[in-house]
C-alpha positions as CSV (number, residue, x, y, z in Angstrom):
1,M,-1.4,142.4,-61.8
2,K,-0.3,141.0,-58.4
3,S,3.3,141.4,-59.3
4,R,2.7,145.0,-60.5
5,M,1.0,145.9,-57.2
6,T,3.8,144.3,-55.3
7,L,6.3,146.3,-57.2
8,R,4.4,149.5,-56.5
9,R,4.1,148.7,-52.8
10,F,7.9,147.9,-52.7
11,R,8.7,151.2,-54.4
12,F,6.5,153.1,-51.9
13,L,8.1,151.4,-48.9
14,L,11.5,152.4,-50.2
15,V,10.3,156.0,-50.3
16,V,8.8,155.8,-46.8
17,A,12.0,154.2,-45.5
18,S,14.1,156.9,-47.0
19,V,11.9,159.5,-45.4
20,G,12.0,157.8,-42.1
21,V,15.8,157.7,-42.1
22,H,15.9,161.3,-43.1
23,F,13.7,162.4,-40.2
24,G,15.3,160.1,-37.8
25,L,18.5,162.0,-38.4
26,A,17.1,165.4,-38.7
27,G,14.8,165.4,-35.7
28,A,11.4,167.1,-35.5
29,A,8.8,166.8,-38.2
30,D,8.2,169.8,-40.5
31,R,5.3,172.0,-39.4
32,L,2.8,172.6,-42.2
33,V,-0.3,174.9,-41.7
34,I,-3.2,173.9,-43.9
35,G,-6.1,176.3,-44.3
36,N,-9.7,175.4,-44.9
37,V,-12.9,177.5,-44.9
38,S,-15.2,175.2,-43.0
39,R,-15.7,171.6,-41.9
40,T,-17.3,169.8,-44.8
41,L,-17.4,166.3,-46.4
42,E,-15.1,167.7,-49.1
43,Q,-12.3,167.9,-46.6
44,L,-12.5,164.2,-45.8
45,P,-9.1,163.4,-47.5
46,N,-7.5,166.1,-45.4
47,Y,-9.0,164.6,-42.2
48,A,-7.7,161.1,-43.3
49,A,-4.2,162.4,-43.9
50,S,-4.1,163.8,-40.4
51,D,-6.0,161.2,-38.4
52,K,-4.8,158.0,-40.2
53,G,-1.1,159.0,-39.8
54,F,-0.2,159.7,-43.4
55,F,1.2,163.1,-42.5
56,T,3.2,161.6,-39.7
57,E,4.7,158.9,-42.0
58,E,5.9,161.7,-44.2
59,G,7.6,163.6,-41.4
60,I,4.9,166.3,-41.4
61,A,3.3,167.9,-38.4
62,G,0.1,169.0,-40.2
63,E,-1.9,171.7,-38.5
64,V,-5.3,172.3,-40.0
65,V,-6.8,175.8,-39.4
66,L,-10.3,177.1,-40.2
67,I,-10.5,180.5,-41.8
68,G,-14.1,181.4,-42.4
69,S,-13.7,183.3,-45.7
70,T,-11.9,182.4,-48.9
71,D,-10.6,186.0,-49.3
72,T,-9.0,185.9,-45.8
73,L,-7.6,182.4,-46.5
74,I,-5.9,183.5,-49.7
75,Q,-4.5,186.5,-47.8
76,A,-3.1,184.2,-45.1
77,L,-1.5,182.1,-47.8
78,I,0.2,185.1,-49.4
79,S,1.4,186.4,-46.1
80,G,2.9,183.1,-45.2
81,N,0.7,182.3,-42.2
82,V,-0.7,179.3,-44.2
83,Q,1.4,177.1,-46.4
84,V,-1.4,175.2,-48.3
85,A,-5.0,176.3,-48.9
86,I,-7.6,173.7,-49.8
87,V,-10.4,175.6,-51.4
88,D,-12.0,176.2,-54.8
89,P,-9.6,177.8,-57.3
90,S,-11.6,181.0,-58.0
91,P,-10.0,183.2,-55.3
92,A,-6.6,182.0,-56.4
93,I,-7.3,182.9,-60.0
94,N,-8.5,186.4,-58.9
95,A,-5.3,186.8,-56.8
96,I,-3.0,185.6,-59.6
97,E,-4.6,188.1,-61.9
98,R,-3.7,190.8,-59.4
99,G,-0.1,189.7,-59.3
100,A,0.0,187.2,-56.4
101,P,2.6,184.5,-56.9
102,L,0.2,181.6,-56.3
103,K,-0.1,178.2,-58.1
104,I,-2.6,175.4,-58.0
105,I,-0.7,172.1,-57.6
106,G,-3.5,169.5,-57.5
107,G,-6.8,168.9,-56.0
108,T,-9.0,166.6,-53.9
109,V,-12.5,167.4,-55.4
110,P,-12.6,167.5,-59.2
111,R,-16.3,168.4,-59.5
112,A,-18.4,170.7,-57.3
113,A,-21.6,169.4,-55.7
114,Y,-23.6,172.5,-54.7
115,S,-27.3,173.0,-54.1
116,L,-29.3,176.2,-53.7
117,V,-31.6,176.1,-50.6
118,S,-34.0,178.8,-49.6
119,C,-36.0,180.2,-46.7
120,P,-39.3,178.2,-46.6
121,K,-41.4,181.0,-48.1
122,Y,-39.5,180.9,-51.3
123,K,-40.2,177.9,-53.5
124,T,-38.7,178.8,-56.9
125,I,-35.8,180.8,-58.2
126,P,-37.9,183.6,-59.8
127,E,-39.3,184.3,-56.3
128,L,-35.8,185.4,-55.2
129,K,-36.1,188.6,-57.2
130,G,-35.8,191.6,-55.0
131,T,-34.3,189.6,-52.1
132,T,-30.9,189.4,-50.4
133,I,-29.0,186.1,-50.8
134,G,-26.3,185.0,-48.3
135,V,-22.9,183.9,-49.6
136,V,-19.7,182.7,-48.0
137,S,-17.7,185.3,-49.9
138,L,-18.4,187.7,-52.7
139,V,-15.6,186.2,-54.9
140,S,-15.8,182.5,-54.0
141,G,-16.6,179.8,-56.5
142,S,-20.0,179.2,-54.9
143,T,-20.9,182.8,-55.5
144,I,-19.8,182.6,-59.2
145,F,-21.9,179.4,-59.5
146,L,-24.9,181.1,-57.8
147,R,-24.8,184.0,-60.3
148,E,-24.8,181.6,-63.2
149,I,-27.8,179.7,-61.8
150,L,-29.7,183.0,-61.3
151,R,-28.6,184.4,-64.7
152,S,-30.2,181.3,-66.3
153,H,-33.5,182.5,-64.9
154,G,-33.0,186.1,-66.1
155,L,-31.9,187.5,-62.7
156,Q,-29.0,189.9,-62.7
157,P,-27.0,191.0,-59.6
158,T,-27.9,194.4,-58.1
159,R,-30.8,194.9,-60.5
160,D,-32.7,191.9,-59.3
161,Y,-31.1,190.8,-56.1
162,N,-28.4,191.6,-53.6
163,M,-25.8,189.5,-51.9
164,I,-24.3,189.7,-48.4
165,Q,-21.2,187.9,-47.2
166,L,-22.0,185.8,-44.1
167,G,-19.2,183.3,-44.0
168,P,-19.5,179.5,-43.1
169,T,-22.6,177.4,-43.8
170,T,-23.8,177.4,-40.2
171,Q,-24.1,181.2,-40.2
172,R,-25.8,181.3,-43.6
173,L,-28.4,178.6,-42.5
174,A,-29.0,180.6,-39.3
175,S,-29.9,183.6,-41.5
176,L,-32.4,181.5,-43.4
177,K,-34.3,180.6,-40.2
178,T,-35.6,184.1,-39.9
179,C,-35.6,184.8,-43.7
180,A,-33.2,187.6,-43.1
181,T,-31.7,186.2,-46.3
182,S,-33.7,184.4,-49.0
183,A,-31.3,181.6,-50.1
184,T,-27.8,180.3,-50.0
185,M,-25.5,177.8,-51.7
186,I,-24.5,174.7,-49.7
187,L,-22.5,171.6,-50.4
188,G,-24.0,168.2,-50.7
189,G,-22.9,167.1,-47.2
190,D,-25.0,169.9,-45.7
191,L,-28.0,169.4,-47.8
192,Y,-29.6,166.7,-45.6
193,T,-29.2,168.9,-42.5
194,A,-30.7,171.8,-44.4
195,R,-33.7,169.7,-45.4
196,E,-34.3,168.6,-41.9
197,M,-34.3,172.3,-40.8
198,G,-37.1,172.9,-43.3
199,F,-35.1,174.6,-46.1
200,P,-36.2,173.4,-49.6
201,E,-33.7,172.7,-52.3
202,I,-34.6,174.8,-55.3
203,A,-31.7,174.2,-57.6
204,R,-28.7,171.9,-58.1
205,L,-25.5,173.3,-59.8
206,Q,-25.0,170.1,-61.8
207,D,-28.3,170.9,-63.7
208,Y,-26.8,174.3,-64.8
209,V,-23.0,174.0,-65.0
210,P,-21.8,170.4,-64.5
211,D,-18.3,169.2,-63.9
212,L,-16.6,172.2,-62.4
213,Q,-13.2,171.8,-60.7
214,F,-13.6,172.4,-57.0
215,H,-11.3,171.9,-54.0
216,S,-7.7,172.4,-55.0
217,F,-4.3,172.6,-53.4
218,I,-3.1,176.2,-53.6
219,V,0.4,177.4,-52.6
220,D,2.7,180.4,-52.8
221,S,5.0,179.4,-55.7
222,R,8.0,181.0,-53.9
223,W,7.5,178.9,-50.8
224,A,6.9,175.8,-52.9
225,E,10.1,176.3,-54.9
226,A,12.1,176.8,-51.7
227,N,10.5,173.7,-50.0
228,S,10.0,171.4,-53.0
229,Q,10.7,168.2,-51.1
230,L,8.2,169.1,-48.4
231,V,5.6,169.9,-51.0
232,V,6.1,166.5,-52.6
233,R,5.9,164.7,-49.2
234,Y,2.7,166.6,-48.4
235,L,1.2,165.5,-51.7
236,R,2.3,161.9,-51.1
237,A,0.4,161.9,-47.8
238,M,-2.7,163.4,-49.5
239,L,-2.6,160.8,-52.3
240,R,-2.5,158.0,-49.8
241,A,-5.3,159.6,-47.9
242,M,-7.5,159.8,-51.0
243,Q,-6.9,156.2,-51.8
244,W,-7.7,155.3,-48.2
245,V,-11.0,157.0,-48.4
246,H,-12.0,154.9,-51.5
247,A,-10.7,151.7,-49.9
248,H,-12.3,152.1,-46.4
249,K,-15.7,153.5,-47.0
250,D,-17.3,152.6,-43.6
251,E,-14.4,153.9,-41.6
252,A,-14.3,157.0,-43.9
253,V,-18.0,157.7,-43.1
254,E,-17.3,157.5,-39.3
255,L,-14.2,159.8,-39.7
256,A,-16.3,162.4,-41.7
257,A,-19.0,162.4,-39.1
258,R,-16.6,162.8,-36.2
259,R,-14.6,165.7,-37.9
260,T,-17.5,167.6,-39.5
261,G,-20.2,167.2,-36.7
262,I,-22.7,166.1,-39.4
263,A,-25.0,163.4,-38.2
264,L,-23.8,159.9,-39.0
265,K,-26.9,159.0,-40.9
266,Y,-26.4,162.0,-43.3
267,T,-22.6,161.5,-43.5
268,R,-23.2,157.9,-44.7
269,I,-25.5,159.1,-47.5
270,G,-23.2,162.0,-48.4
271,V,-19.9,160.1,-48.5
272,N,-21.3,157.1,-50.4
273,D,-22.9,159.5,-52.9
274,Y,-19.6,161.4,-53.3
275,L,-17.7,158.2,-53.9
276,A,-20.2,156.9,-56.4
277,R,-20.2,160.2,-58.4
278,G,-16.4,160.7,-58.4
279,I,-16.5,163.7,-56.2
280,Y,-13.5,162.5,-54.3
281,S,-10.3,162.3,-56.4
282,R,-8.2,159.1,-56.4
283,D,-5.0,160.7,-57.8
284,G,-5.0,164.4,-57.0
285,S,-5.3,165.5,-60.6
286,V,-7.1,168.7,-61.7
287,N,-10.1,168.4,-63.9
288,R,-8.8,170.6,-66.7
289,E,-12.0,170.8,-68.6
290,G,-13.8,171.8,-65.4
291,F,-11.0,174.3,-64.6
292,Q,-11.4,175.9,-68.0
293,R,-15.1,176.1,-67.5
294,L,-14.5,177.9,-64.3
295,I,-12.2,180.4,-66.0
296,D,-14.9,181.0,-68.6
297,L,-17.5,181.7,-65.9
298,M,-15.2,184.2,-64.3
299,G,-14.2,185.6,-67.7
300,E,-16.7,188.4,-68.2
301,S,-16.0,190.1,-64.9
302,L,-12.2,189.3,-64.6
303,F,-10.7,189.6,-68.0
304,K,-10.8,192.5,-70.4
305,Q,-11.1,190.5,-73.6
306,R,-11.1,187.0,-75.1
307,P,-9.5,184.6,-75.5
308,Y,-9.4,183.9,-71.7
309,P,-6.2,182.4,-70.3
310,P,-5.7,178.6,-70.4
311,P,-5.5,176.6,-67.2
312,D,-1.7,176.3,-67.5
313,K,-1.4,179.9,-66.4
314,Y,-2.5,178.9,-62.9
315,L,-1.4,175.3,-62.6
316,D,1.9,173.6,-61.7
317,M,1.6,169.9,-61.8
318,T,5.3,169.1,-61.4
319,Y,5.1,168.4,-57.7
320,L,2.1,166.2,-58.1
321,R,3.7,164.1,-60.9
322,R,6.7,163.4,-58.6
323,A,4.4,162.4,-55.7
324,Q,2.2,160.2,-58.0
325,Q,5.4,158.5,-59.2
326,D,6.6,157.9,-55.7
327,V,3.2,156.4,-54.6
328,G,2.9,154.3,-57.8
329,I,0.0,156.1,-59.4
330,S,0.0,156.1,-63.2
331,V,-2.0,159.0,-64.7
332,A,-2.5,159.7,-68.5
333,R,-0.8,162.9,-69.5
């Protein structure tokens, strides 16, 4: 085992050395704009890649930008203002079905960890009938998941409830304070803050639809083909960041607290919970069963008939496989 790890380390050092020589000759690092929707615990691998120097080692000047809506983020990706979007795959699937040349090339979070929290006067899901629910976007994954939870309780959109797009978590929680909206979906890292603010948790996604593929790397396939080496270098940096998160839990907790603004006591609980439950990927792979389940949830409104498309219509794992090989990660095909 020791000799195998030594060999992997040697192979990786050769890759880094070759990258270092290349950029020593070529000059400035390649600028890469990476788009997120909000600061969450799910973005921890991205923060690690930036703050722990993994981007720098790959000759990448990574610039992380926050775009408060998944719809706007995907448009920024298509227009070329963003090169990589890290978000749930659903808006990309929607865009691809409309003809956008996008591909999902890997992921950082293979299963979604959402909870539904409410204004204090609402204690159960049936009580949400006739109310307006705040969402980050009308086509985001969390909204698709929300509809499924409510459908399980016999509630149908428009007939039984309305939705309003409010953007990031902070704005949606602010709306709950006055009960201007009745409920909203939040990620696990924000759950403890929401509880402290007095908002009860009335449902967990895992109790309704477990194991859904979540945060994924989304790119314009035309850009990726023209910049394939940069894409592989980016993925190498992210793979090393993912492995760092698993290997340095205490430091990862502090990094998450610093970058998200979530209280350290809650960040510690959240990060440790995510690590224990496999929320953070180790190898960047896409959860194919969870991806197919997402397609199936989107199916009734997006596709005209069954069978729904397979994941391969939206995925391109060739860049990730090259990056995994460079880093020494062996993944079953």
